[in-house]
Backbone as XML, in Angstrom:
<?xml version="1.0"?>
<chain id="A" units="angstrom">
  <residue number="1" name="VAL">
    <atom name="N" x="193.546" y="-282.862" z="172.545"/>
    <atom name="CA" x="193.699" y="-284.276" z="172.880"/>
    <atom name="C" x="192.662" y="-285.077" z="172.103"/>
  </residue>
  <residue number="2" name="GLN">
    <atom name="N" x="193.137" y="-286.122" z="171.494"/>
    <atom name="CA" x="192.225" y="-286.994" z="170.746"/>
    <atom name="C" x="192.442" y="-288.438" z="171.145"/>
  </residue>
  <residue number="3" name="LEU">
    <atom name="N" x="191.352" y="-289.153" z="171.274"/>
    <atom name="CA" x="191.406" y="-290.570" z="171.544"/>
    <atom name="C" x="190.528" y="-291.270" z="170.517"/>
  </residue>
  <residue number="4" name="GLN">
    <atom name="N" x="191.021" y="-292.364" z="170.023"/>
    <atom name="CA" x="190.265" y="-293.112" z="169.036"/>
    <atom name="C" x="190.262" y="-294.578" z="169.423"/>
  </residue>
  <residue number="5" name="ALA">
    <atom name="N" x="189.080" y="-295.074" z="169.719"/>
    <atom name="CA" x="188.924" y="-296.464" z="170.116"/>
    <atom name="C" x="188.489" y="-297.300" z="168.923"/>
  </residue>
  <residue number="6" name="CYS">
    <atom name="N" x="188.974" y="-298.509" z="168.891"/>
    <atom name="CA" x="188.559" y="-299.441" z="167.849"/>
    <atom name="C" x="188.719" y="-300.860" z="168.377"/>
  </residue>
  <residue number="7" name="GLY">
    <atom name="N" x="188.225" y="-301.805" z="167.606"/>
    <atom name="CA" x="188.386" y="-303.203" z="167.972"/>
    <atom name="C" x="187.112" y="-303.903" z="168.391"/>
  </residue>
  <residue number="8" name="GLY">
    <atom name="N" x="186.021" y="-303.155" z="168.486"/>
    <atom name="CA" x="184.772" y="-303.781" z="168.856"/>
    <atom name="C" x="184.226" y="-304.672" z="167.751"/>
  </residue>
  <residue number="9" name="GLY">
    <atom name="N" x="183.181" y="-305.392" z="168.082"/>
    <atom name="CA" x="182.569" y="-306.270" z="167.098"/>
    <atom name="C" x="181.620" y="-307.235" z="167.757"/>
  </residue>
  <residue number="10" name="LEU">
    <atom name="N" x="181.225" y="-308.221" z="166.975"/>
    <atom name="CA" x="180.310" y="-309.260" z="167.444"/>
    <atom name="C" x="181.104" y="-310.509" z="167.785"/>
  </residue>
  <residue number="11" name="VAL">
    <atom name="N" x="180.876" y="-311.037" z="168.973"/>
    <atom name="CA" x="181.582" y="-312.232" z="169.407"/>
    <atom name="C" x="180.629" y="-313.120" z="170.187"/>
  </residue>
  <residue number="12" name="GLN">
    <atom name="N" x="180.858" y="-314.398" z="170.135"/>
    <atom name="CA" x="180.028" y="-315.323" z="170.904"/>
    <atom name="C" x="180.465" y="-315.345" z="172.371"/>
  </residue>
  <residue number="13" name="ALA">
    <atom name="N" x="179.557" y="-315.699" z="173.216"/>
    <atom name="CA" x="179.872" y="-315.823" z="174.639"/>
    <atom name="C" x="181.043" y="-316.790" z="174.813"/>
  </residue>
  <residue number="14" name="GLY">
    <atom name="N" x="181.957" y="-316.407" z="175.692"/>
    <atom name="CA" x="183.161" y="-317.194" z="175.908"/>
    <atom name="C" x="184.333" y="-316.768" z="175.049"/>
  </residue>
  <residue number="15" name="GLY">
    <atom name="N" x="184.074" y="-315.918" z="174.075"/>
    <atom name="CA" x="185.129" y="-315.457" z="173.181"/>
    <atom name="C" x="185.903" y="-314.292" z="173.749"/>
  </residue>
  <residue number="16" name="SER">
    <atom name="N" x="186.809" y="-313.775" z="172.926"/>
    <atom name="CA" x="187.699" y="-312.694" z="173.349"/>
    <atom name="C" x="187.734" y="-311.590" z="172.305"/>
  </residue>
  <residue number="17" name="LEU">
    <atom name="N" x="188.026" y="-310.393" z="172.778"/>
    <atom name="CA" x="188.266" y="-309.246" z="171.909"/>
    <atom name="C" x="189.348" y="-308.395" z="172.539"/>
  </residue>
  <residue number="18" name="ARG">
    <atom name="N" x="190.079" y="-307.677" z="171.714"/>
    <atom name="CA" x="191.025" y="-306.698" z="172.214"/>
    <atom name="C" x="190.681" y="-305.333" z="171.634"/>
  </residue>
  <residue number="19" name="LEU">
    <atom name="N" x="190.399" y="-304.408" z="172.497"/>
    <atom name="CA" x="190.125" y="-303.040" z="172.090"/>
    <atom name="C" x="191.413" y="-302.233" z="172.140"/>
  </residue>
  <residue number="20" name="SER">
    <atom name="N" x="191.516" y="-301.283" z="171.231"/>
    <atom name="CA" x="192.678" y="-300.387" z="171.192"/>
    <atom name="C" x="192.223" y="-298.954" z="171.329"/>
  </residue>
  <residue number="21" name="CYS">
    <atom name="N" x="193.059" y="-298.159" z="171.949"/>
    <atom name="CA" x="192.783" y="-296.736" z="172.098"/>
    <atom name="C" x="194.039" y="-295.976" z="171.704"/>
  </residue>
  <residue number="22" name="ALA">
    <atom name="N" x="193.978" y="-295.285" z="170.580"/>
    <atom name="CA" x="195.105" y="-294.468" z="170.130"/>
    <atom name="C" x="194.948" y="-293.072" z="170.711"/>
  </residue>
  <residue number="23" name="VAL">
    <atom name="N" x="196.002" y="-292.592" z="171.366"/>
    <atom name="CA" x="195.950" y="-291.314" z="172.072"/>
    <atom name="C" x="196.928" y="-290.348" z="171.433"/>
  </residue>
  <residue number="24" name="SER">
    <atom name="N" x="196.481" y="-289.131" z="171.202"/>
    <atom name="CA" x="197.373" y="-288.102" z="170.678"/>
    <atom name="C" x="197.094" y="-286.787" z="171.369"/>
  </residue>
  <residue number="25" name="GLY">
    <atom name="N" x="198.145" y="-285.976" z="171.488"/>
    <atom name="CA" x="197.995" y="-284.644" z="172.050"/>
    <atom name="C" x="197.974" y="-284.575" z="173.553"/>
  </residue>
  <residue number="26" name="LEU">
    <atom name="N" x="198.197" y="-285.697" z="174.212"/>
    <atom name="CA" x="198.133" y="-285.724" z="175.671"/>
    <atom name="C" x="199.531" y="-285.638" z="176.252"/>
  </residue>
  <residue number="27" name="THR">
    <atom name="N" x="199.707" y="-284.751" z="177.201"/>
    <atom name="CA" x="200.966" y="-284.695" z="177.928"/>
    <atom name="C" x="200.897" y="-285.760" z="179.002"/>
  </residue>
  <residue number="28" name="PHE">
    <atom name="N" x="201.623" y="-286.829" z="178.781"/>
    <atom name="CA" x="201.452" y="-287.997" z="179.622"/>
    <atom name="C" x="201.938" y="-287.831" z="181.044"/>
  </residue>
  <residue number="29" name="GLY">
    <atom name="N" x="202.629" y="-286.741" z="181.324"/>
    <atom name="CA" x="203.324" y="-286.589" z="182.587"/>
    <atom name="C" x="202.630" y="-287.139" z="183.816"/>
  </residue>
  <residue number="30" name="ASN">
    <atom name="N" x="201.393" y="-286.744" z="184.028"/>
    <atom name="CA" x="200.682" y="-287.222" z="185.222"/>
    <atom name="C" x="199.252" y="-287.512" z="184.793"/>
  </residue>
  <residue number="31" name="SER">
    <atom name="N" x="199.087" y="-288.587" z="184.071"/>
    <atom name="CA" x="197.802" y="-288.855" z="183.465"/>
    <atom name="C" x="197.446" y="-290.326" z="183.563"/>
  </residue>
  <residue number="32" name="ALA">
    <atom name="N" x="196.239" y="-290.621" z="183.195"/>
    <atom name="CA" x="195.774" y="-291.996" z="183.152"/>
    <atom name="C" x="194.817" y="-292.143" z="181.984"/>
  </residue>
  <residue number="33" name="ILE">
    <atom name="N" x="194.781" y="-293.338" z="181.483"/>
    <atom name="CA" x="193.812" y="-293.709" z="180.453"/>
    <atom name="C" x="192.893" y="-294.758" z="181.052"/>
  </residue>
  <residue number="34" name="ALA">
    <atom name="N" x="191.626" y="-294.622" z="180.799"/>
    <atom name="CA" x="190.658" y="-295.572" z="181.335"/>
    <atom name="C" x="189.702" y="-296.029" z="180.251"/>
  </residue>
  <residue number="35" name="TRP">
    <atom name="N" x="189.102" y="-297.152" z="180.512"/>
    <atom name="CA" x="188.010" y="-297.649" z="179.694"/>
    <atom name="C" x="186.735" y="-297.591" z="180.524"/>
  </residue>
  <residue number="36" name="PHE">
    <atom name="N" x="185.676" y="-297.109" z="179.897"/>
    <atom name="CA" x="184.336" y="-297.138" z="180.459"/>
    <atom name="C" x="183.449" y="-297.859" z="179.457"/>
  </residue>
  <residue number="37" name="ARG">
    <atom name="N" x="182.288" y="-298.232" z="179.916"/>
    <atom name="CA" x="181.321" y="-298.831" z="178.992"/>
    <atom name="C" x="179.916" y="-298.392" z="179.361"/>
  </residue>
  <residue number="38" name="GLN">
    <atom name="N" x="179.054" y="-298.416" z="178.365"/>
    <atom name="CA" x="177.655" y="-298.050" z="178.582"/>
    <atom name="C" x="176.778" y="-299.008" z="177.803"/>
  </residue>
  <residue number="39" name="ALA">
    <atom name="N" x="176.015" y="-299.770" z="178.552"/>
    <atom name="CA" x="175.067" y="-300.703" z="177.959"/>
    <atom name="C" x="173.752" y="-299.977" z="177.684"/>
  </residue>
  <residue number="40" name="PRO">
    <atom name="N" x="172.950" y="-300.494" z="176.755"/>
    <atom name="CA" x="171.671" y="-299.845" z="176.449"/>
    <atom name="C" x="170.808" y="-299.673" z="177.690"/>
  </residue>
  <residue number="41" name="GLY">
    <atom name="N" x="170.352" y="-298.463" z="177.914"/>
    <atom name="CA" x="169.466" y="-298.193" z="179.040"/>
    <atom name="C" x="170.143" y="-298.112" z="180.388"/>
  </residue>
  <residue number="42" name="LYS">
    <atom name="N" x="171.484" y="-298.162" z="180.396"/>
    <atom name="CA" x="172.204" y="-298.131" z="181.664"/>
    <atom name="C" x="173.173" y="-296.950" z="181.688"/>
  </residue>
  <residue number="43" name="GLU">
    <atom name="N" x="173.629" y="-296.642" z="182.882"/>
    <atom name="CA" x="174.602" y="-295.564" z="183.033"/>
    <atom name="C" x="175.993" y="-296.045" z="182.620"/>
  </residue>
  <residue number="44" name="ARG">
    <atom name="N" x="176.817" y="-295.064" z="182.273"/>
    <atom name="CA" x="178.194" y="-295.381" z="181.942"/>
    <atom name="C" x="178.913" y="-295.884" z="183.195"/>
  </residue>
  <residue number="45" name="GLU">
    <atom name="N" x="179.707" y="-296.944" z="183.045"/>
    <atom name="CA" x="180.382" y="-297.502" z="184.190"/>
    <atom name="C" x="181.874" y="-297.671" z="183.906"/>
  </residue>
  <residue number="46" name="PHE">
    <atom name="N" x="182.640" y="-297.582" z="184.972"/>
    <atom name="CA" x="184.080" y="-297.746" z="184.900"/>
    <atom name="C" x="184.438" y="-299.208" z="184.639"/>
  </residue>
  <residue number="47" name="VAL">
    <atom name="N" x="185.436" y="-299.410" z="183.787"/>
    <atom name="CA" x="185.909" y="-300.755" z="183.489"/>
    <atom name="C" x="187.327" y="-300.960" z="184.044"/>
  </residue>
  <residue number="48" name="ALA">
    <atom name="N" x="188.263" y="-300.111" z="183.610"/>
    <atom name="CA" x="189.659" y="-300.268" z="184.018"/>
    <atom name="C" x="190.413" y="-298.984" z="183.709"/>
  </residue>
  <residue number="49" name="ARG">
    <atom name="N" x="191.521" y="-298.777" z="184.412"/>
    <atom name="CA" x="192.385" y="-297.654" z="184.096"/>
    <atom name="C" x="193.837" y="-298.012" z="184.349"/>
  </residue>
  <residue number="50" name="ILE">
    <atom name="N" x="194.718" y="-297.255" z="183.685"/>
    <atom name="CA" x="196.145" y="-297.495" z="183.806"/>
    <atom name="C" x="196.843" y="-296.154" z="183.841"/>
  </residue>
  <residue number="51" name="THR">
    <atom name="N" x="197.813" y="-296.018" z="184.734"/>
    <atom name="CA" x="198.561" y="-294.779" z="184.829"/>
    <atom name="C" x="199.625" y="-294.725" z="183.741"/>
  </residue>
  <residue number="52" name="ARG">
    <atom name="N" x="200.213" y="-293.549" z="183.608"/>
    <atom name="CA" x="201.182" y="-293.334" z="182.539"/>
    <atom name="C" x="202.309" y="-294.363" z="182.551"/>
  </residue>
  <residue number="53" name="SER">
    <atom name="N" x="202.835" y="-294.626" z="183.722"/>
    <atom name="CA" x="203.965" y="-295.550" z="183.826"/>
    <atom name="C" x="203.561" y="-296.994" z="183.606"/>
  </residue>
  <residue number="54" name="GLY">
    <atom name="N" x="202.257" y="-297.237" z="183.729"/>
    <atom name="CA" x="201.793" y="-298.612" z="183.620"/>
    <atom name="C" x="201.923" y="-299.387" z="184.912"/>
  </residue>
  <residue number="55" name="SER">
    <atom name="N" x="202.453" y="-298.734" z="185.935"/>
    <atom name="CA" x="202.698" y="-299.448" z="187.185"/>
    <atom name="C" x="201.438" y="-299.630" z="188.013"/>
  </residue>
  <residue number="56" name="LEU">
    <atom name="N" x="200.433" y="-298.811" z="187.772"/>
    <atom name="CA" x="199.190" y="-298.914" z="188.537"/>
    <atom name="C" x="198.039" y="-299.193" z="187.581"/>
  </residue>
  <residue number="57" name="ARG">
    <atom name="N" x="197.336" y="-300.262" z="187.870"/>
    <atom name="CA" x="196.178" y="-300.642" z="187.073"/>
    <atom name="C" x="195.038" y="-300.959" z="188.023"/>
  </residue>
  <residue number="58" name="PHE">
    <atom name="N" x="193.880" y="-300.506" z="187.672"/>
    <atom name="CA" x="192.708" y="-300.731" z="188.500"/>
    <atom name="C" x="191.569" y="-301.239" z="187.629"/>
  </residue>
  <residue number="59" name="TYR">
    <atom name="N" x="190.764" y="-302.091" z="188.225"/>
    <atom name="CA" x="189.675" y="-302.702" z="187.503"/>
    <atom name="C" x="188.388" y="-302.607" z="188.316"/>
  </residue>
  <residue number="60" name="ALA">
    <atom name="N" x="187.280" y="-302.590" z="187.604"/>
    <atom name="CA" x="186.009" y="-302.796" z="188.279"/>
    <atom name="C" x="186.050" y="-304.178" z="188.918"/>
  </residue>
  <residue number="61" name="ASP">
    <atom name="N" x="185.570" y="-304.254" z="190.131"/>
    <atom name="CA" x="185.665" y="-305.513" z="190.883"/>
    <atom name="C" x="185.095" y="-306.698" z="190.107"/>
  </residue>
  <residue number="62" name="SER">
    <atom name="N" x="184.015" y="-306.468" z="189.418"/>
    <atom name="CA" x="183.318" y="-307.565" z="188.742"/>
    <atom name="C" x="184.034" y="-308.033" z="187.480"/>
  </residue>
  <residue number="63" name="LEU">
    <atom name="N" x="185.021" y="-307.261" z="187.026"/>
    <atom name="CA" x="185.660" y="-307.582" z="185.756"/>
    <atom name="C" x="187.103" y="-308.071" z="185.907"/>
  </residue>
  <residue number="64" name="GLU">
    <atom name="N" x="187.695" y="-307.807" z="187.054"/>
    <atom name="CA" x="189.083" y="-308.222" z="187.236"/>
    <atom name="C" x="189.198" y="-309.730" z="187.092"/>
  </residue>
  <residue number="65" name="GLY">
    <atom name="N" x="190.202" y="-310.130" z="186.345"/>
    <atom name="CA" x="190.380" y="-311.551" z="186.065"/>
    <atom name="C" x="189.979" y="-311.917" z="184.654"/>
  </residue>
  <residue number="66" name="ARG">
    <atom name="N" x="189.022" y="-311.189" z="184.096"/>
    <atom name="CA" x="188.630" y="-311.426" z="182.708"/>
    <atom name="C" x="189.156" y="-310.331" z="181.780"/>
  </residue>
  <residue number="67" name="PHE">
    <atom name="N" x="189.286" y="-309.130" z="182.303"/>
    <atom name="CA" x="189.732" y="-307.993" z="181.497"/>
    <atom name="C" x="191.137" y="-307.579" z="181.938"/>
  </residue>
  <residue number="68" name="THR">
    <atom name="N" x="191.948" y="-307.181" z="180.972"/>
    <atom name="CA" x="193.302" y="-306.713" z="181.260"/>
    <atom name="C" x="193.586" y="-305.443" z="180.468"/>
  </residue>
  <residue number="69" name="ILE">
    <atom name="N" x="194.011" y="-304.406" z="181.173"/>
    <atom name="CA" x="194.387" y="-303.156" z="180.512"/>
    <atom name="C" x="195.900" y="-303.114" z="180.405"/>
  </residue>
  <residue number="70" name="SER">
    <atom name="N" x="196.390" y="-302.644" z="179.269"/>
    <atom name="CA" x="197.833" y="-302.589" z="179.072"/>
    <atom name="C" x="198.179" y="-301.398" z="178.199"/>
  </residue>
  <residue number="71" name="ARG">
    <atom name="N" x="199.477" y="-301.190" z="178.009"/>
    <atom name="CA" x="199.912" y="-300.027" z="177.255"/>
    <atom name="C" x="201.014" y="-300.409" z="176.287"/>
  </residue>
  <residue number="72" name="PHE">
    <atom name="N" x="201.163" y="-299.570" z="175.275"/>
    <atom name="CA" x="202.277" y="-299.679" z="174.352"/>
    <atom name="C" x="202.691" y="-298.242" z="174.085"/>
  </residue>
  <residue number="73" name="ASN">
    <atom name="N" x="203.546" y="-297.715" z="174.960"/>
    <atom name="CA" x="203.858" y="-296.295" z="174.911"/>
    <atom name="C" x="204.450" y="-295.847" z="173.583"/>
  </residue>
  <residue number="74" name="ALA">
    <atom name="N" x="205.221" y="-296.710" z="172.955"/>
    <atom name="CA" x="205.861" y="-296.322" z="171.703"/>
    <atom name="C" x="204.840" y="-295.927" z="170.653"/>
  </residue>
  <residue number="75" name="LYS">
    <atom name="N" x="203.654" y="-296.489" z="170.767"/>
    <atom name="CA" x="202.594" y="-296.164" z="169.813"/>
    <atom name="C" x="201.496" y="-295.348" z="170.462"/>
  </residue>
  <residue number="76" name="ASN">
    <atom name="N" x="201.738" y="-294.856" z="171.688"/>
    <atom name="CA" x="200.707" y="-294.095" z="172.397"/>
    <atom name="C" x="199.365" y="-294.809" z="172.352"/>
  </residue>
  <residue number="77" name="THR">
    <atom name="N" x="199.399" y="-296.079" z="172.592"/>
    <atom name="CA" x="198.195" y="-296.895" z="172.492"/>
    <atom name="C" x="197.964" y="-297.638" z="173.793"/>
  </residue>
  <residue number="78" name="ARG">
    <atom name="N" x="196.728" y="-297.704" z="174.159"/>
    <atom name="CA" x="196.319" y="-298.494" z="175.318"/>
    <atom name="C" x="195.349" y="-299.564" z="174.843"/>
  </residue>
  <residue number="79" name="TYR">
    <atom name="N" x="195.389" y="-300.708" z="175.497"/>
    <atom name="CA" x="194.584" y="-301.837" z="175.077"/>
    <atom name="C" x="193.679" y="-302.315" z="176.218"/>
  </residue>
  <residue number="80" name="LEU">
    <atom name="N" x="192.601" y="-302.935" z="175.834"/>
    <atom name="CA" x="191.751" y="-303.639" z="176.783"/>
    <atom name="C" x="191.514" y="-305.032" z="176.221"/>
  </residue>
  <residue number="81" name="GLN">
    <atom name="N" x="192.154" y="-306.004" z="176.833"/>
    <atom name="CA" x="191.955" y="-307.398" z="176.449"/>
    <atom name="C" x="190.773" y="-307.941" z="177.246"/>
  </residue>
  <residue number="82" name="MET">
    <atom name="N" x="189.802" y="-308.452" z="176.536"/>
    <atom name="CA" x="188.592" y="-308.957" z="177.191"/>
    <atom name="C" x="188.437" y="-310.441" z="176.870"/>
  </residue>
  <residue number="83" name="ASN">
    <atom name="N" x="188.452" y="-311.257" z="177.888"/>
    <atom name="CA" x="188.340" y="-312.705" z="177.723"/>
    <atom name="C" x="187.068" y="-313.230" z="178.366"/>
  </residue>
  <residue number="84" name="ASP">
    <atom name="N" x="186.678" y="-314.417" z="177.946"/>
    <atom name="CA" x="185.490" y="-315.068" z="178.508"/>
    <atom name="C" x="184.304" y="-314.101" z="178.520"/>
  </residue>
  <residue number="85" name="LEU">
    <atom name="N" x="184.056" y="-313.499" z="177.384"/>
    <atom name="CA" x="183.012" y="-312.488" z="177.305"/>
    <atom name="C" x="181.632" y="-313.087" z="177.550"/>
  </residue>
  <residue number="86" name="LYS">
    <atom name="N" x="180.777" y="-312.287" z="178.159"/>
    <atom name="CA" x="179.420" y="-312.687" z="178.509"/>
    <atom name="C" x="178.433" y="-311.736" z="177.844"/>
  </residue>
  <residue number="87" name="PRO">
    <atom name="N" x="177.214" y="-312.181" z="177.623"/>
    <atom name="CA" x="176.222" y="-311.277" z="177.010"/>
    <atom name="C" x="176.073" y="-309.964" z="177.774"/>
  </residue>
  <residue number="88" name="GLU">
    <atom name="N" x="176.252" y="-309.983" z="179.079"/>
    <atom name="CA" x="176.122" y="-308.750" z="179.860"/>
    <atom name="C" x="177.284" y="-307.788" z="179.653"/>
  </residue>
  <residue number="89" name="ASP">
    <atom name="N" x="178.309" y="-308.218" z="178.919"/>
    <atom name="CA" x="179.400" y="-307.308" z="178.567"/>
    <atom name="C" x="179.061" y="-306.468" z="177.334"/>
  </residue>
  <residue number="90" name="THR">
    <atom name="N" x="177.936" y="-306.746" z="176.715"/>
    <atom name="CA" x="177.520" y="-305.977" z="175.551"/>
    <atom name="C" x="177.335" y="-304.512" z="175.922"/>
  </residue>
  <residue number="91" name="ALA">
    <atom name="N" x="178.038" y="-303.644" z="175.209"/>
    <atom name="CA" x="178.002" y="-302.215" z="175.524"/>
    <atom name="C" x="178.844" y="-301.473" z="174.493"/>
  </residue>
  <residue number="92" name="VAL">
    <atom name="N" x="178.714" y="-300.158" z="174.517"/>
    <atom name="CA" x="179.667" y="-299.307" z="173.818"/>
    <atom name="C" x="180.809" y="-299.029" z="174.789"/>
  </residue>
  <residue number="93" name="TYR">
    <atom name="N" x="182.006" y="-299.289" z="174.333"/>
    <atom name="CA" x="183.194" y="-299.109" z="175.173"/>
    <atom name="C" x="183.906" y="-297.826" z="174.749"/>
  </residue>
  <residue number="94" name="TYR">
    <atom name="N" x="184.231" y="-297.021" z="175.740"/>
    <atom name="CA" x="184.890" y="-295.744" z="175.505"/>
    <atom name="C" x="186.251" y="-295.723" z="176.202"/>
  </residue>
  <residue number="95" name="CYS">
    <atom name="N" x="187.228" y="-295.128" z="175.541"/>
    <atom name="CA" x="188.452" y="-294.821" z="176.252"/>
    <atom name="C" x="188.462" y="-293.333" z="176.572"/>
  </residue>
  <residue number="96" name="ALA">
    <atom name="N" x="189.086" y="-293.010" z="177.673"/>
    <atom name="CA" x="189.081" y="-291.638" z="178.149"/>
    <atom name="C" x="190.402" y="-291.331" z="178.829"/>
  </residue>
  <residue number="97" name="ALA">
    <atom name="N" x="190.744" y="-290.048" z="178.867"/>
    <atom name="CA" x="192.003" y="-289.617" z="179.466"/>
    <atom name="C" x="191.746" y="-288.623" z="180.578"/>
  </residue>
  <residue number="98" name="SER">
    <atom name="N" x="192.607" y="-288.666" z="181.582"/>
    <atom name="CA" x="192.461" y="-287.779" z="182.734"/>
    <atom name="C" x="193.825" y="-287.378" z="183.257"/>
  </residue>
  <residue number="99" name="TYR">
    <atom name="N" x="193.880" y="-286.155" z="183.804"/>
    <atom name="CA" x="195.066" y="-285.721" z="184.521"/>
    <atom name="C" x="194.891" y="-285.943" z="186.023"/>
  </residue>
  <residue number="100" name="ALA">
    <atom name="N" x="193.862" y="-286.698" z="186.385"/>
    <atom name="CA" x="193.673" y="-287.135" z="187.771"/>
    <atom name="C" x="193.870" y="-288.636" z="187.783"/>
  </residue>
  <residue number="101" name="PRO">
    <atom name="N" x="195.110" y="-289.082" z="187.821"/>
    <atom name="CA" x="195.409" y="-290.493" z="187.553"/>
    <atom name="C" x="194.889" y="-291.487" z="188.581"/>
  </residue>
  <residue number="102" name="HIS">
    <atom name="N" x="194.407" y="-290.994" z="189.712"/>
    <atom name="CA" x="193.924" y="-291.920" z="190.738"/>
    <atom name="C" x="192.413" y="-291.973" z="190.811"/>
  </residue>
  <residue number="103" name="SER">
    <atom name="N" x="191.740" y="-291.417" z="189.830"/>
    <atom name="CA" x="190.282" y="-291.402" z="189.832"/>
    <atom name="C" x="189.719" y="-292.408" z="188.847"/>
  </residue>
  <residue number="104" name="SER">
    <atom name="N" x="188.609" y="-292.999" z="189.233"/>
    <atom name="CA" x="187.855" y="-293.884" z="188.336"/>
    <atom name="C" x="186.490" y="-293.294" z="188.028"/>
  </residue>
  <residue number="105" name="SER">
    <atom name="N" x="186.326" y="-292.017" z="188.300"/>
    <atom name="CA" x="185.043" y="-291.363" z="188.127"/>
    <atom name="C" x="184.987" y="-290.673" z="186.769"/>
  </residue>
  <residue number="106" name="ALA">
    <atom name="N" x="183.948" y="-290.956" z="186.015"/>
    <atom name="CA" x="183.830" y="-290.408" z="184.664"/>
    <atom name="C" x="183.957" y="-288.885" z="184.599"/>
  </residue>
  <residue number="107" name="PRO">
    <atom name="N" x="183.380" y="-288.129" z="185.519"/>
    <atom name="CA" x="183.510" y="-286.664" z="185.436"/>
    <atom name="C" x="184.953" y="-286.162" z="185.526"/>
  </residue>
  <residue number="108" name="ASP">
    <atom name="N" x="185.861" y="-286.967" z="186.060"/>
    <atom name="CA" x="187.270" y="-286.559" z="186.150"/>
    <atom name="C" x="188.023" y="-286.785" z="184.850"/>
  </residue>
  <residue number="109" name="PHE">
    <atom name="N" x="187.369" y="-287.407" z="183.878"/>
    <atom name="CA" x="188.011" y="-287.664" z="182.592"/>
    <atom name="C" x="187.496" y="-286.623" z="181.598"/>
  </residue>
  <residue number="110" name="GLY">
    <atom name="N" x="188.403" y="-285.748" z="181.191"/>
    <atom name="CA" x="187.985" y="-284.633" z="180.349"/>
    <atom name="C" x="188.071" y="-284.898" z="178.866"/>
  </residue>
  <residue number="111" name="PHE">
    <atom name="N" x="188.652" y="-286.029" z="178.495"/>
    <atom name="CA" x="188.848" y="-286.323" z="177.082"/>
    <atom name="C" x="188.321" y="-287.720" z="176.779"/>
  </residue>
  <residue number="112" name="TRP">
    <atom name="N" x="187.494" y="-287.809" z="175.743"/>
    <atom name="CA" x="186.831" y="-289.063" z="175.429"/>
    <atom name="C" x="186.959" y="-289.403" z="173.954"/>
  </residue>
  <residue number="113" name="GLY">
    <atom name="N" x="187.090" y="-290.695" z="173.686"/>
    <atom name="CA" x="187.005" y="-291.180" z="172.326"/>
    <atom name="C" x="185.557" y="-291.390" z="171.932"/>
  </residue>
  <residue number="114" name="GLN">
    <atom name="N" x="185.352" y="-291.843" z="170.708"/>
    <atom name="CA" x="184.006" y="-291.938" z="170.163"/>
    <atom name="C" x="183.281" y="-293.203" z="170.561"/>
  </residue>
  <residue number="115" name="GLY">
    <atom name="N" x="183.966" y="-294.184" z="171.104"/>
    <atom name="CA" x="183.318" y="-295.426" z="171.512"/>
    <atom name="C" x="183.358" y="-296.478" z="170.422"/>
  </residue>
  <residue number="116" name="THR">
    <atom name="N" x="183.390" y="-297.713" z="170.857"/>
    <atom name="CA" x="183.358" y="-298.848" z="169.941"/>
    <atom name="C" x="182.401" y="-299.883" z="170.516"/>
  </residue>
  <residue number="117" name="LEU">
    <atom name="N" x="181.545" y="-300.422" z="169.672"/>
    <atom name="CA" x="180.479" y="-301.308" z="170.129"/>
    <atom name="C" x="180.969" y="-302.746" z="170.225"/>
  </residue>
  <residue number="118" name="VAL">
    <atom name="N" x="180.706" y="-303.335" z="171.375"/>
    <atom name="CA" x="180.972" y="-304.755" z="171.601"/>
    <atom name="C" x="179.639" y="-305.449" z="171.819"/>
  </residue>
  <residue number="119" name="THR">
    <atom name="N" x="179.378" y="-306.465" z="171.027"/>
    <atom name="CA" x="178.149" y="-307.235" z="171.149"/>
    <atom name="C" x="178.510" y="-308.686" z="171.390"/>
  </residue>
  <residue number="120" name="VAL">
    <atom name="N" x="178.013" y="-309.227" z="172.480"/>
    <atom name="CA" x="178.297" y="-310.613" z="172.836"/>
    <atom name="C" x="177.007" y="-311.403" z="172.720"/>
  </residue>
  <residue number="121" name="SER">
    <atom name="N" x="177.000" y="-312.379" z="171.848"/>
    <atom name="CA" x="175.814" y="-313.204" z="171.644"/>
    <atom name="C" x="175.869" y="-314.449" z="172.516"/>
  </residue>
  <residue number="122" name="SER">
    <atom name="N" x="174.695" y="-314.900" z="172.928"/>
    <atom name="CA" x="174.626" y="-316.082" z="173.806"/>
    <atom name="C" x="174.546" y="-317.363" z="173.000"/>
  </residue>
</chain>
């Protein structure tokens, strides 16, 4: 299983970015893709996840309303649309895959991409 995240960059506060996660080798049958992030000096934290069907989406409480996770199954790609970005959103963002589709816990995700850096300037 391979995941490749891209789309990070430098953006001013209030701006938007869309991250992409290309997934290959995953048997989607009962799986979920999630985004996590890790800011400098902080622990990795859950951002959002989406089940295979796309019918269930979950967000970190503090991010719902600004971030949207979506899918494009034809391209085996998952997206994270981030709006109204704040300096505290600065982090390396990782996409990850799990066969435990109802978990938001990092240890339940056995497959990880390399991460993409998002920097939000004030």
